[in-house]
C-alpha positions as CSV (number, residue, x, y, z in Angstrom):
1,E,-0.2,-0.1,-0.5
2,I,2.7,2.1,0.8
3,N,4.5,1.8,-2.2
4,K,1.1,2.2,-4.4
5,E,0.9,5.4,-2.7
6,Q,4.6,6.2,-3.5
7,T,4.0,5.8,-7.0
8,L,1.0,8.1,-7.1
9,L,3.5,11.0,-5.5
10,D,6.2,10.0,-8.0
11,R,8.1,9.4,-5.2
12,E,11.2,6.8,-4.8
13,Q,9.9,3.0,-3.6
14,T,11.1,2.2,-0.3
15,Q,12.2,-1.4,-0.2
16,F,11.3,-3.9,3.2
17,P,14.1,-6.4,2.8
18,M,12.6,-7.3,6.9
19,L,8.9,-8.1,4.9
20,Q,10.3,-9.9,2.5
21,T,12.3,-12.1,4.8
22,L,9.0,-12.6,7.4
23,I,7.3,-13.7,4.2
24,A,9.8,-15.9,3.5
25,D,10.1,-17.4,7.1
26,K,6.4,-17.9,8.2
27,Q,5.6,-19.7,4.6
28,P,7.0,-23.3,6.2
29,Y,4.7,-22.6,8.8
30,E,1.8,-21.8,7.2
31,Q,1.8,-24.8,4.7
32,L,2.4,-27.0,8.4
33,W,-0.7,-26.0,9.8
34,N,-2.4,-25.5,6.4
35,T,-1.7,-28.9,5.4
36,A,-2.5,-30.4,9.4
37,F,-6.0,-28.7,9.2
38,N,-6.8,-29.4,5.5
39,F,-6.2,-33.4,6.5
40,E,-8.1,-32.9,9.9
41,S,-11.2,-31.4,8.1
42,M,-11.4,-33.5,5.1
43,S,-10.4,-36.9,6.6
44,E,-13.3,-36.2,9.0
45,V,-15.8,-35.9,6.0
46,W,-14.4,-38.6,3.6
47,L,-14.3,-41.0,7.0
48,N,-17.8,-40.0,8.4
49,G,-19.6,-38.4,5.7
50,P,-21.8,-40.7,3.0
51,F,-19.2,-41.7,0.8
52,Q,-21.7,-42.1,-2.4
53,H,-20.6,-38.8,-3.6
54,L,-16.8,-39.0,-3.1
55,D,-14.3,-39.0,-5.8
56,A,-11.5,-41.9,-5.0
57,E,-9.4,-40.5,-7.8
58,K,-9.0,-37.0,-6.3
59,I,-8.9,-37.9,-2.6
60,S,-5.7,-40.0,-3.3
61,D,-4.3,-37.0,-5.4
62,E,-4.8,-34.7,-2.6
63,L,-3.4,-37.3,-0.1
64,D,-0.2,-37.7,-2.0
65,T,0.1,-34.0,-2.0
66,M,-0.6,-33.5,1.5
67,W,2.2,-36.4,2.2
68,R,4.9,-34.6,-0.2
69,T,4.5,-31.4,1.9
70,M,4.7,-32.7,5.5
71,H,7.6,-35.0,4.0
72,K,9.3,-32.1,3.1
73,L,8.5,-30.1,5.9
74,T,10.3,-32.4,8.3
75,K,13.3,-31.7,6.6
76,T,12.8,-28.1,6.6
77,F,12.0,-28.2,10.6
78,F,14.5,-30.7,11.3
79,N,16.0,-28.7,14.2
80,L,13.1,-27.6,15.5
81,L,11.3,-30.0,17.9
82,G,7.4,-28.8,17.7
83,P,7.4,-28.1,14.2
84,S,8.9,-31.0,13.0
85,H,6.9,-33.2,15.4
86,V,3.7,-31.9,14.0
87,A,4.9,-32.8,10.5
88,T,6.3,-36.5,11.6
89,N,2.6,-36.6,12.5
90,F,0.6,-35.9,10.4
91,K,2.7,-37.7,7.9
92,S,2.3,-41.4,10.0
93,R,-1.2,-40.4,10.0
94,I,-1.8,-39.5,6.1
95,N,0.0,-43.1,5.8
96,Q,-2.5,-44.7,8.2
97,F,-5.4,-43.3,6.0
98,K,-3.6,-44.1,3.0
99,Q,-4.4,-47.5,3.9
100,H,-8.4,-47.6,3.4
101,L,-7.4,-46.4,-0.3
102,P,-8.2,-49.7,-1.8
103,V,-11.8,-49.9,0.0
104,L,-12.4,-46.3,-0.8
105,T,-11.7,-46.7,-4.7
106,T,-13.9,-50.0,-4.6
107,I,-17.0,-48.8,-2.9
108,C,-16.7,-44.8,-4.1
109,N,-16.3,-46.8,-7.8
110,P,-19.3,-44.7,-9.8
111,G,-19.6,-49.0,-12.0
112,L,-20.4,-50.3,-8.9
113,K,-24.0,-51.4,-9.5
114,D,-26.5,-54.0,-7.1
115,R,-24.6,-57.0,-8.9
116,H,-21.1,-55.8,-7.7
117,W,-22.5,-55.4,-4.2
118,E,-23.8,-59.1,-3.8
119,K,-20.4,-60.3,-5.2
120,I,-18.6,-58.2,-1.9
121,S,-21.1,-59.5,-0.1
122,H,-20.8,-63.3,-1.6
123,T,-16.8,-62.2,-0.8
124,V,-17.1,-61.3,2.4
125,G,-19.3,-64.2,3.7
126,F,-22.1,-61.5,5.1
127,D,-24.9,-58.9,3.4
128,V,-23.3,-55.7,2.6
129,R,-26.2,-53.4,1.6
130,P,-25.1,-49.4,1.8
131,D,-27.6,-46.8,1.6
132,K,-27.5,-43.2,0.9
133,N,-26.3,-41.9,4.1
134,S,-23.5,-45.2,4.6
135,T,-19.8,-43.7,5.6
136,L,-16.2,-45.0,4.6
137,Q,-16.1,-45.6,8.1
138,S,-19.0,-47.7,8.7
139,M,-17.7,-50.0,6.0
140,L,-13.9,-50.1,7.2
141,D,-15.6,-51.4,10.4
142,L,-17.2,-54.3,8.8
143,K,-13.5,-55.2,8.4
144,L,-13.5,-54.7,4.4
145,S,-9.3,-54.1,4.2
146,K,-9.2,-57.8,4.7
147,F,-10.4,-58.4,1.6
148,S,-8.8,-55.4,-0.4
149,K,-7.3,-57.6,-3.0
150,E,-10.6,-59.5,-3.9
151,L,-12.6,-55.9,-3.8
152,E,-10.0,-54.2,-6.2
153,E,-10.9,-57.3,-8.5
154,I,-14.8,-56.5,-8.3
155,G,-14.1,-52.6,-8.5
156,A,-12.1,-53.6,-11.5
157,S,-14.4,-55.2,-13.2
158,A,-17.2,-52.7,-12.6
159,S,-14.4,-50.0,-13.9
160,K,-14.5,-51.9,-17.2
161,E,-18.0,-52.6,-17.3
162,F,-18.9,-48.9,-16.7
163,S,-16.5,-48.0,-19.1
164,L,-18.6,-50.4,-21.8
165,E,-21.8,-48.5,-20.5
166,K,-20.6,-45.2,-20.9
167,S,-19.0,-45.9,-24.6
168,M,-22.7,-47.1,-25.4
169,D,-24.8,-44.3,-23.8
170,K,-22.1,-42.1,-25.8
171,M,-22.7,-43.8,-29.5
172,K,-26.8,-43.4,-28.4
173,K,-26.6,-39.6,-27.8
174,E,-24.2,-39.3,-31.0
175,W,-27.1,-40.5,-32.8
176,A,-29.9,-39.0,-31.0
177,N,-30.2,-35.5,-32.9
178,L,-28.1,-36.8,-36.3
179,R,-30.9,-36.4,-39.2
180,F,-31.2,-36.9,-42.4
181,S,-30.7,-33.7,-45.3
182,F,-33.6,-33.7,-47.7
183,S,-34.0,-31.9,-51.2
184,S,-36.5,-31.2,-53.7
185,Y,-37.0,-33.3,-56.4
186,R,-37.1,-30.7,-59.5
187,D,-40.5,-28.6,-59.2
188,T,-42.5,-31.3,-57.6
189,D,-43.9,-32.0,-54.1
190,T,-41.5,-34.9,-53.8
191,K,-38.4,-34.9,-51.9
192,I,-35.1,-36.7,-52.1
193,V,-32.1,-37.4,-49.6
194,S,-29.2,-35.4,-50.0
195,A,-25.6,-35.8,-48.8
196,V,-25.9,-38.9,-46.3
197,D,-21.7,-38.9,-45.9
198,D,-21.9,-37.9,-42.1
199,V,-24.4,-40.8,-41.4
200,Q,-22.2,-43.3,-43.3
201,L,-19.0,-42.7,-41.8
202,L,-20.7,-42.6,-37.8
203,L,-22.5,-45.7,-38.9
204,D,-19.2,-47.4,-40.1
205,D,-17.3,-46.6,-36.9
206,H,-20.4,-47.2,-34.6
207,I,-20.3,-51.0,-36.2
208,I,-16.9,-51.7,-35.8
209,K,-16.7,-50.1,-32.2
210,T,-20.0,-52.1,-31.5
211,Q,-18.2,-55.4,-32.5
212,T,-15.4,-54.5,-30.9
213,M,-17.4,-53.7,-27.6
214,R,-18.8,-57.4,-28.1
215,G,-16.3,-59.1,-27.9
216,S,-15.3,-58.0,-24.8
217,P,-15.1,-60.4,-21.5
218,F,-16.6,-57.6,-19.4
219,I,-19.8,-57.5,-21.8
220,R,-22.1,-60.0,-20.3
221,P,-24.5,-57.3,-18.0
222,L,-24.9,-55.3,-21.2
223,E,-24.8,-58.3,-23.8
224,A,-28.3,-58.1,-24.3
225,D,-28.2,-54.3,-25.0
226,C,-25.3,-54.4,-27.1
227,K,-26.8,-57.0,-29.5
228,T,-29.8,-55.0,-29.9
229,W,-28.0,-51.8,-30.4
230,E,-25.9,-53.5,-33.0
231,E,-28.8,-54.8,-34.8
232,K,-30.0,-51.6,-34.9
233,L,-27.3,-50.6,-36.6
234,L,-26.2,-52.9,-39.3
235,S,-30.1,-52.6,-39.8
236,M,-29.9,-49.1,-40.4
237,Q,-27.0,-49.9,-42.7
238,D,-28.9,-52.2,-44.7
239,I,-31.8,-49.8,-44.9
240,L,-29.5,-46.7,-46.0
241,D,-28.0,-49.0,-48.4
242,A,-31.4,-49.9,-50.1
243,M,-32.6,-46.3,-50.1
244,L,-29.5,-44.8,-51.9
245,K,-29.9,-47.8,-54.5
246,C,-33.5,-47.4,-54.6
247,Q,-33.3,-43.3,-54.9
248,A,-31.2,-43.5,-58.0
249,T,-32.9,-46.2,-59.9
250,W,-35.9,-44.3,-59.0
251,L,-34.3,-41.0,-60.6
252,Y,-33.3,-42.2,-63.5
253,L,-36.7,-44.3,-64.5
254,E,-39.3,-41.4,-62.9
255,P,-39.1,-39.6,-66.0
256,I,-39.1,-42.6,-68.7
257,F,-42.2,-44.1,-66.7
258,G,-44.1,-40.3,-66.3
259,S,-44.8,-40.8,-70.0
260,E,-48.2,-42.2,-70.8
261,D,-46.5,-43.5,-74.4
262,I,-43.8,-45.6,-72.3
263,I,-46.2,-47.0,-70.4
264,A,-48.8,-48.0,-73.1
265,Q,-46.0,-49.7,-74.6
266,M,-44.7,-51.3,-71.2
267,P,-47.5,-52.1,-69.1
268,E,-45.8,-54.8,-66.8
269,E,-42.9,-52.5,-65.9
270,G,-45.1,-49.6,-65.8
271,R,-47.3,-51.6,-63.2
272,K,-44.5,-52.3,-61.1
273,F,-42.9,-48.3,-61.2
274,A,-46.4,-47.6,-59.5
275,I,-45.6,-49.7,-56.7
276,V,-42.2,-48.4,-56.5
277,D,-43.5,-45.0,-56.9
278,C,-45.7,-45.2,-53.9
279,Y,-43.4,-47.4,-51.3
280,W,-40.7,-44.8,-52.6
281,K,-43.3,-41.6,-51.8
282,N,-44.5,-43.0,-48.4
283,I,-41.1,-43.7,-47.2
284,V,-40.1,-40.3,-47.6
285,A,-43.3,-38.9,-46.1
286,E,-42.9,-41.0,-43.3
287,A,-39.4,-39.5,-42.9
288,L,-40.1,-36.3,-43.7
289,K,-42.0,-36.3,-40.2
290,D,-39.1,-36.7,-38.1
291,T,-35.7,-36.4,-40.0
292,R,-33.7,-38.0,-37.2
293,V,-31.9,-41.2,-38.3
294,L,-32.4,-43.2,-35.6
295,V,-36.3,-42.3,-36.5
296,A,-36.6,-42.2,-40.0
297,T,-35.3,-45.8,-40.7
298,G,-37.7,-47.1,-37.6
299,Q,-40.5,-47.4,-40.0
300,R,-42.4,-50.9,-40.2
301,N,-41.3,-53.1,-42.7
302,M,-39.3,-50.5,-44.5
303,L,-36.4,-52.8,-44.9
304,E,-38.9,-55.4,-46.5
305,Q,-40.3,-52.4,-48.7
306,L,-37.2,-51.0,-49.8
307,Q,-35.7,-54.6,-50.9
308,E,-39.1,-55.4,-52.7
309,S,-38.5,-51.7,-54.5
310,N,-34.9,-52.9,-55.6
311,D,-35.8,-55.9,-56.7
312,H,-38.4,-54.1,-58.8
313,L,-36.5,-51.9,-60.4
314,D,-33.9,-54.5,-61.4
315,E,-36.5,-55.9,-63.5
316,I,-38.0,-52.7,-64.8
317,Q,-34.8,-52.4,-66.1
318,K,-34.3,-55.5,-67.5
319,G,-37.3,-55.2,-68.7
320,L,-36.2,-51.6,-70.2
321,N,-33.2,-52.6,-71.7
322,T,-35.1,-55.7,-73.7
323,Y,-37.4,-53.0,-74.9
324,L,-34.7,-51.1,-76.0
325,E,-32.8,-53.7,-77.5
326,K,-36.0,-54.8,-79.9
327,K,-36.2,-51.5,-81.2
328,R,-32.8,-51.2,-82.0
329,L,-33.0,-54.8,-83.7
330,F,-36.3,-53.2,-85.7
331,F,-34.3,-49.9,-86.8
332,P,-30.6,-50.6,-86.2
333,R,-29.5,-46.6,-86.7
334,F,-30.6,-46.5,-83.2
335,F,-27.4,-48.3,-82.0
336,F,-25.8,-45.2,-82.5
337,L,-28.2,-43.4,-79.9
338,S,-27.8,-43.4,-76.0
339,N,-30.5,-45.2,-74.0
340,D,-31.0,-41.9,-72.5
341,E,-31.6,-40.5,-76.2
342,L,-33.9,-43.3,-77.3
343,L,-35.8,-42.9,-74.7
344,E,-36.3,-39.1,-75.1
345,I,-37.7,-39.9,-78.6
346,L,-39.6,-43.3,-77.5
347,S,-41.6,-41.5,-74.6
348,Q,-42.7,-38.8,-76.5
349,T,-43.7,-40.7,-80.0
350,K,-47.0,-38.5,-80.7
351,D,-45.0,-35.6,-81.4
352,P,-42.4,-36.8,-84.6
353,L,-40.7,-33.4,-84.3
354,C,-38.8,-34.9,-80.9
355,V,-36.9,-36.9,-83.3
356,Q,-35.5,-34.0,-85.0
357,P,-32.5,-33.2,-82.5
358,H,-31.4,-36.7,-83.1
359,L,-31.2,-37.7,-86.7
360,K,-28.2,-36.2,-87.5
361,K,-26.5,-39.3,-85.1
362,C,-29.1,-41.7,-86.8
363,F,-28.4,-40.2,-90.7
364,E,-24.8,-38.7,-91.4
365,G,-26.8,-36.8,-94.3
366,I,-29.9,-35.2,-92.5
367,A,-30.0,-32.6,-90.2
368,K,-33.9,-32.3,-90.2
369,L,-36.9,-33.8,-92.2
370,E,-39.2,-31.4,-93.4
371,F,-42.9,-31.6,-91.8
372,T,-46.0,-29.8,-93.0
373,E,-48.2,-28.3,-90.5
374,E,-50.2,-31.4,-90.9
375,L,-46.9,-33.4,-89.2
376,E,-46.5,-35.2,-92.7
377,I,-42.9,-35.6,-93.6
378,T,-42.4,-34.2,-97.4
379,G,-38.7,-33.9,-97.8
380,M,-35.0,-33.8,-96.1
381,V,-32.9,-31.1,-95.2
382,S,-28.5,-31.2,-95.0
383,S,-26.3,-29.3,-92.4
384,E,-25.5,-27.3,-95.8
385,K,-29.4,-26.4,-95.6
386,E,-29.9,-28.2,-99.1
387,T,-33.5,-29.6,-99.4
388,V,-34.0,-33.1,-101.4
389,P,-37.7,-33.5,-101.4
390,F,-39.2,-36.7,-101.0
391,T,-40.9,-38.8,-103.9
392,E,-43.7,-39.9,-101.7
393,K,-45.4,-38.5,-98.1
394,I,-44.5,-40.1,-94.8
395,Y,-47.4,-40.0,-92.1
396,P,-45.4,-40.5,-88.7
397,A,-49.4,-40.6,-87.6
398,Q,-50.0,-44.0,-89.1
399,A,-47.1,-45.7,-87.3
400,K,-49.2,-45.5,-84.2
401,G,-46.5,-44.4,-82.1
402,M,-44.0,-46.7,-83.5
403,V,-41.1,-44.3,-84.5
404,E,-38.6,-46.9,-85.8
405,K,-41.6,-47.9,-88.1
406,W,-41.8,-44.5,-89.8
407,L,-38.0,-44.0,-89.3
408,L,-37.5,-47.1,-91.5
409,E,-40.2,-45.6,-94.1
410,V,-37.3,-42.3,-93.9
411,E,-34.4,-44.7,-94.6
412,S,-36.1,-46.4,-97.2
413,L,-37.3,-42.7,-98.8
414,M,-33.6,-41.4,-98.3
415,L,-32.4,-43.8,-100.6
416,K,-35.5,-43.5,-103.6
417,S,-35.4,-39.7,-103.0
418,V,-31.6,-39.4,-103.6
419,R,-31.7,-41.7,-106.6
420,H,-34.4,-39.5,-108.4
421,V,-32.9,-36.3,-107.8
422,I,-29.8,-37.7,-109.4
423,H,-31.5,-38.8,-112.2
424,Q,-33.5,-36.0,-112.8
425,G,-30.4,-33.8,-112.5
426,V,-28.6,-35.7,-114.9
427,I,-31.6,-35.1,-117.6
428,E,-31.3,-31.5,-116.9
429,Y,-27.6,-31.3,-117.6
430,A,-27.8,-31.8,-121.3
431,E,-30.8,-29.3,-121.3
432,V,-29.2,-26.4,-119.1
433,P,-26.4,-24.5,-119.3
434,R,-23.4,-25.8,-117.0
435,K,-23.5,-22.3,-115.0
436,K,-27.2,-22.3,-114.6
437,W,-27.3,-26.2,-113.8
438,V,-25.0,-26.0,-110.9
439,L,-27.0,-23.9,-108.8
440,Q,-30.1,-25.5,-109.3
441,W,-29.1,-28.7,-108.1
442,P,-28.0,-30.4,-104.4
443,G,-24.0,-30.6,-104.1
444,Q,-24.1,-34.7,-104.1
445,V,-26.4,-34.2,-107.5
446,V,-23.4,-31.2,-108.9
447,I,-20.7,-34.0,-108.2
448,C,-22.5,-36.9,-109.7
449,A,-24.0,-35.7,-112.6
450,S,-20.9,-34.0,-113.6
451,S,-19.0,-37.4,-113.2
452,I,-21.0,-39.1,-115.5
453,F,-21.3,-36.9,-118.1
454,W,-16.9,-36.6,-117.8
455,T,-16.6,-40.1,-118.0
456,S,-19.2,-40.4,-121.3
457,E,-17.6,-37.5,-122.8
458,V,-13.9,-38.7,-122.1
459,C,-14.9,-42.5,-123.5
460,E,-16.2,-40.9,-126.3
461,A,-13.5,-38.6,-127.5
462,I,-11.3,-42.1,-126.8
463,Q,-13.3,-44.1,-129.2
464,S,-13.7,-41.3,-132.1
465,N,-9.5,-40.5,-131.7
466,S,-10.2,-36.8,-130.8
467,L,-8.9,-36.5,-127.3
468,P,-6.2,-33.7,-127.0
């Protein structure tokens, strides 16, 4: 306080060497009496207070600290009879109390259950049933110290069981608020599961942990609970795998079987998809009511429904592949299209214009077909915008939804029409001046007719011996 006021008045600070010496001299006495007082008061609480709330590990640490302090002080006060006597006396009393630690450690074990007290009773030969007011002293009075080795074994076993129990509780807590996240599917009311990586990681981790726990020799008291938990985790894994497989296939097939044209051509597959669609939407709707993974995967018959759905989806995909194969064999140029492109055509058979974007892949030279307003086909147009009219009209409506049927007509008419236009071009070649003729006909006709006339004129020149 004096130094503080001197600082405020900008005065030089006075040193107090005697005070520092006094503090240094006082410290061991203070340590001695504080430690003695603490042991006196705390050992009273430890011995005669309810033992159920005592922390044996903490008491052991405190006793060690007190013992070390007293041991150091016996050396400090070696030449001072009174303080030396106090230090030695308390060091001895702390040592005596330490002998109670095995019993204390056993009875204060948080993992000690009724079954362990039964074991202790069996070991000591009489009934030991502590209540909430039982003290350490009352346990020592029962001469439990004689059985400290056996009690330590029971305590160790209880600790291992308690550790397993805590691990189980920790796992259950981690799952308590883990939720599925859902996102909207296209512009519909239907939701789909998104981002399940964290669920999958936790599931893999906890299945290994649970299976390891089940292999522990201390699991017996928890075995039934642990087995039920393992079954729940394995069931969740099966459900999650089946769910993701079902969703992926459903997302692929849903737009396909959303088409009436496809359902009309594949009624059996359409019927099966309707069953799957109903199951899937019901499962998702139920999961949305409570998105916690433990609850969402606990729906009645959920795994059976998902497995049945996946069986149906496999059959639908096989049927779909067979159906596409038939279409391709009927019109082999469909082999140039992917499944998705072919399905896009087949799912909109009422609109022949849907074929236009895929024509270039089926026919090298045709960019698009010429349609009338009544959707009749009158000709074909190349990428260079050259048009060749067909010799006859094609009526897609007459194919009654069989796209491949009228595309076969396009293939046949393409050949006839090219032959016809070349034939016409060859006839006109002789009648129209070349400069004008070249601009009136498509490139293919110009090349072919020119080659025909060039060849015939060269042959004539050779035969009449007039070749320059």
